[in-house]
C-alpha positions in Angstrom: 100.8 123.5 101.5 100.1 122.6 105.2 96.4 121.6 105.7 96.6 121.1 109.5 98.3 123.3 112.1 101.7 122.3 113.2 101.4 121.3 116.9 103.2 118.9 119.1 102.1 117.4 122.4 104.7 117.2 125.3 105.4 113.7 126.6 107.3 112.7 129.7 110.7 111.0 129.5 111.9 108.4 132.0 115.3 110.0 132.7 117.7 108.8 135.3 119.6 111.9 136.7 123.0 110.8 138.0 124.8 112.9 140.6 127.1 115.3 138.7 129.9 115.1 141.3 130.6 111.5 140.1 131.8 112.9 136.8 134.8 114.8 135.6 133.4 117.7 133.4 135.2 119.8 130.9 134.1 122.1 128.0 135.7 121.3 124.6 135.5 123.2 121.3 133.7 121.7 118.4 133.6 122.0 114.6 129.9 122.7 114.0 129.9 120.8 110.7 131.3 117.5 112.1 129.5 114.9 114.4 129.7 116.2 118.0 129.9 112.7 119.6 133.0 111.7 117.5 134.8 115.0 118.4 133.9 114.6 122.1 135.3 111.1 122.1 138.5 112.2 120.4 138.9 115.0 123.0 138.1 112.6 125.8 140.9 110.3 124.7 143.3 113.2 124.9 142.6 114.3 128.5 141.1 111.3 130.2 143.5 108.9 132.1 141.5 105.9 131.0 140.3 104.8 127.5 136.6 105.6 126.7 135.7 101.9 126.8 136.3 101.9 130.6 134.2 105.1 131.2 130.6 106.1 131.5 130.7 109.3 129.5 128.6 111.6 127.3 128.4 115.2 126.1 125.9 118.0 126.0 126.3 120.3 122.9 125.9 124.0 123.1 123.1 125.7 121.2 125.6 127.2 118.7 127.3 123.8 118.4 130.7 125.6 118.9 131.4 123.7 122.1 130.2 120.9 124.3 130.3 119.9 127.9 132.0 116.5 128.1 131.4 114.5 131.3 133.1 111.1 132.2 133.5 108.8 135.1 135.3 105.5 135.5 132.9 102.6 135.7 134.3 101.4 139.0 132.7 104.5 140.6 129.3 103.0 140.1 128.1 99.9 141.8 125.6 97.5 140.2 123.0 98.9 142.6 123.8 102.4 141.2 123.4 101.3 137.5 120.4 99.0 137.9 117.8 101.8 137.6 119.6 102.9 134.3 118.3 99.8 132.5 114.7 100.9 133.0 115.3 104.5 132.0 115.1 106.2 128.6 118.4 107.9 129.3 120.9 108.5 132.1 122.5 111.9 132.4 124.2 114.1 135.0 121.7 116.1 137.1 123.5 119.4 136.3 122.3 119.4 132.6 119.0 121.3 133.2 121.0 124.2 134.6 123.0 124.7 131.5 120.3 126.4 129.5 119.5 129.1 132.1 121.3 131.8 130.0 121.0 134.8 132.3 121.2 138.3 130.9 124.3 139.3 132.9 127.2 137.7 134.7 126.0 135.4 137.4 126.7 132.2 139.3 123.8 129.8 139.8 124.2 127.1 142.5 121.8 124.2 142.8 121.6 123.2 146.4 120.8 119.6 147.0 120.3 117.5 150.2 124.0 116.7 150.3 125.4 118.2 147.1 126.2 121.5 145.4 126.2 121.9 141.7 126.7 125.2 139.9 127.4 127.0 136.6 128.9 130.4 135.9 127.9 132.7 133.0 129.7 135.7 131.6 127.8 138.7 130.3 125.5 137.7 127.5 126.7 134.1 127.5 124.2 131.5 126.2 126.4 128.7 127.5 128.2 128.6 130.9 131.8 129.5 131.1 132.4 126.9 133.9 130.6 124.2 135.8 131.3 122.4 139.1 129.8 119.8 141.3 130.7 118.6 144.8 129.4 116.0 147.2 129.3 117.5 150.7 128.5 114.3 152.6 125.8 116.2 154.5 123.6 119.2 154.2 125.8 122.0 152.7 126.8 124.6 155.3 127.2 128.3 154.6 130.9 127.9 154.7 130.8 125.1 152.2 128.6 127.2 150.0 131.0 130.2 150.1 134.0 128.0 149.3 132.2 126.3 146.5 131.1 129.5 144.8 134.6 131.0 145.2 136.1 128.0 143.4 133.5 128.2 140.6 134.0 131.9 140.2 137.8 131.5 140.0 137.4 128.7 137.5 135.1 130.9 135.3 137.3 134.0 135.8 134.3 135.9 137.3 135.3 136.9 140.8 132.7 139.7 141.1 129.8 137.8 139.6 126.7 137.7 141.9 125.6 134.4 143.2 122.1 132.9 143.2 121.3 129.8 145.2 118.3 127.7 143.9 116.7 124.4 144.9 114.8 122.2 142.5 114.2 118.8 141.0 115.4 117.9 137.5 113.0 116.3 135.0 112.8 115.7 131.2 110.1 115.7 128.5 109.8 115.8 124.8 108.1 118.2 122.4 108.1 116.8 118.9 111.8 115.8 118.2 113.2 118.1 120.9 114.4 116.9 124.3 113.9 119.4 127.1 115.5 119.2 130.6 113.8 121.3 133.2 114.7 122.3 136.8 111.5 122.9 138.8 111.2 124.2 142.3 108.9 122.8 145.0 105.9 124.8 143.7 106.4 123.5 140.1 107.9 126.8 138.7 110.6 126.3 136.1 114.0 127.7 137.2 116.0 126.7 134.2 115.5 124.9 130.9 117.9 123.2 128.5 116.6 122.2 125.0 118.5 119.7 122.9 117.9 119.1 119.1 117.2 115.6 117.9 120.7 115.3 116.3 122.4 115.9 119.7 120.3 113.6 121.9 122.2 110.4 121.4 125.4 112.0 122.7 123.9 112.8 126.1 123.6 109.3 127.6 126.4 108.1 129.8 125.6 104.4 129.5 127.6 101.8 127.6 127.9 102.9 123.9 127.5 99.3 122.5 124.3 98.8 124.6 123.1 102.3 123.6 123.6 101.4 119.9 121.7 98.2 120.3 118.9 100.1 122.1 118.9 102.6 119.4 118.6 100.0 116.7 115.8 98.3 118.6 114.0 101.6 119.1 114.3 102.4 115.4 113.1 99.0 114.5 110.2 99.4 116.9 109.5 102.9 115.4 109.5 101.3 111.9 107.1 98.6 113.0 104.9 101.2 114.6 104.9 103.3 111.5 104.1 100.3 109.4 101.3 99.4 111.8 100.0 103.0 111.5 100.3 102.9 107.7 98.4 99.5 107.7 95.8 100.9 110.0 95.4 104.0 107.8 95.1 101.8 104.7 92.5 99.6 106.4 90.6 102.7 107.5 90.7 104.1 104.0 89.5 100.7 102.6 86.7 100.7 105.1 85.8 104.2 104.2 85.8 103.4 100.5 83.6 100.3 101.2 81.2 102.4 103.2 81.1 104.9 100.4 80.5 102.2 97.8 77.7 100.8 100.0 76.2 104.3 100.4 76.3 104.9 96.6 74.8 101.4 96.0 71.9 102.2 98.4 71.5 105.6 96.7 71.5 104.0 93.2 69.1 101.3 94.3 66.8 104.1 95.6 67.0 106.0 92.4 66.2 102.8 90.4 63.2 102.2 92.6 62.0 105.8 92.0 62.6 105.3 88.2 60.6 102.1 88.3 57.8 103.8 90.2 57.7 106.6 87.6 58.0 104.3 84.6 54.2 104.2 84.1 54.0 108.0 84.2 56.9 108.4 81.9 55.3 105.9 79.4 52.1 107.9 79.4 54.0 111.1 78.8 56.0 109.6 75.9 52.7 108.3 74.4 51.1 111.7 74.7 54.3 113.3 73.2 54.2 110.9 70.3 50.5 111.6 69.6 51.2 115.4 69.8 54.1 115.1 67.4 52.0 113.0 65.0 49.1 115.5 65.1 51.6 118.3 64.5 53.1 116.4 61.6 49.6 115.7 60.1 48.7 119.3 60.6 51.7 121.1 59.4 53.3 118.5 57.0 50.2 117.0 55.4 50.2 116.1 51.7 49.2 118.8 49.2 48.3 116.4 46.5 46.2 118.7 44.4 48.5 121.6 44.8 51.4 119.4 43.6 49.3 118.1 40.7 48.2 121.6 39.7 51.9 122.7 39.8 53.1 120.1 37.3 49.8 120.3 35.3 50.5 123.9 34.4 53.5 122.9 32.3 51.8 119.9 30.8 51.3 120.0 27.0 47.7 119.4 25.9 48.6 116.3 24.0 49.7 114.6 27.3 47.0 113.1 29.6 47.5 111.4 33.0 46.0 107.9 33.1 47.1 107.2 36.8 48.4 109.4 39.6 49.6 108.5 43.1 51.7 109.9 45.9 55.1 108.7 47.1 56.0 110.0 50.6 55.2 113.6 51.5 56.5 115.3 48.5 56.6 113.0 45.4 54.1 112.0 42.7 54.1 108.8 40.6 52.3 109.4 37.3 51.4 107.2 34.3 50.7 109.2 31.2 50.2 108.9 27.4 50.4 111.2 24.4 49.9 111.1 20.7 53.0 113.2 20.2 56.2 111.6 21.3 58.1 114.9 21.1 55.9 116.5 23.7 57.3 114.0 26.3 60.8 115.6 26.0 59.4 119.1 26.0 57.3 118.3 29.2 60.4 116.9 30.9 62.4 120.0 30.1 59.7 122.2 31.4 59.4 120.3 34.7 63.2 120.4 35.3 63.0 124.2 34.9 60.6 124.5 37.8 62.3 125.7 41.0 59.9 123.8 43.3 60.9 120.4 42.0 63.9 118.5 43.3 63.7 115.5 41.1 62.2 114.7 37.6 62.4 111.2 36.1 60.8 109.9 32.9 61.0 106.1 32.4 59.3 103.2 30.6 58.8 105.2 27.4 56.9 103.1 24.9 55.2 103.8 21.5 52.5 101.6 20.0 49.8 102.3 17.3 50.7 106.0 17.4 50.3 106.3 21.2 53.3 106.9 23.4 53.1 105.8 27.1 55.5 106.7 29.9 55.9 106.8 33.6 56.8 110.1 35.4 58.2 110.6 38.9 58.5 114.1 40.3 59.6 115.0 43.8 59.0 118.5 45.3 61.4 120.2 47.6 60.5 119.8 51.2 59.5 123.4 51.8 57.6 123.5 48.6 55.4 120.5 49.4 54.9 121.4 53.1 51.8 123.1 54.4 53.7 126.1 55.5 54.8 126.9 52.0 53.5 124.3 49.6 53.7 124.2 45.8 51.9 126.9 44.0 
């Protein structure tokens, strides 16, 4: 799921546009599923009179990847003064490339008129890629006669003798949007005459400079991009760590404030706890007070007349400890049986049974059930 909008900012590209008339140019078919540069090099070896190692060459792939414009020139055609600006550029390409993406609706020939040069492309009806291209150095400002001859040659090469001709003047430039490389032809007012857009996979094939040097530049660029990405990742990690530290500091300050408030309220809380304890104790004394006489009356009802209590005390809230004596030892067992039959009693225990001089003494412990001994339903 994308959380942020997908947007890219355009950035300028330092492109060195080389006069197209310096190059031999030809369209070659491509297999769309194979690398375009390798196919272009193989085709170049077939029709070029010199091996690719002695040439400045490149290719521009069509949008449907079914063909490419291959351009090549022998290195001797360029002086060191010509190639010196190439070293400072991001890429060096023929100045005709921005015209390739014009893609007019109907048959047309578009001729780019320069100070001393004519460059043109011819399109068939509905063609997204030119049927033919041509470039010529006129040595001076192109005359009307040179224009007519140039367009006639281009029309014959494209097989479009009746195609209308459009003359334009403009300056080529290059920029990037995301991973796309865009060539533009702009007139004097800045209006865009034609645009050619290249995908990232086809950009390395455009440059006419030495392939070994380009490969080294590409490796250096990728290394630099990797270092930059690592730097960005490190910066992001440092920013995250700083954010976490600030969060921990904020939580620490918040916790310290809460502890200070708890300490300030400790006295009030202590008084409230004391008051609550007193209230609970008063409630306990009020509702769970001992019913000594009621408990004694409850067990006294079943007591045989021969048994008398010599000492009685309480044990907890619901128990009695009794010392008794009787002149009839049999009444002790009968009394114990009667007590055990009482529903209000939870425990009955007779112990220390002794007989001496016709008098039997014993100790009796009885425990009432909690609800039977409590004030809200005591023993009856």
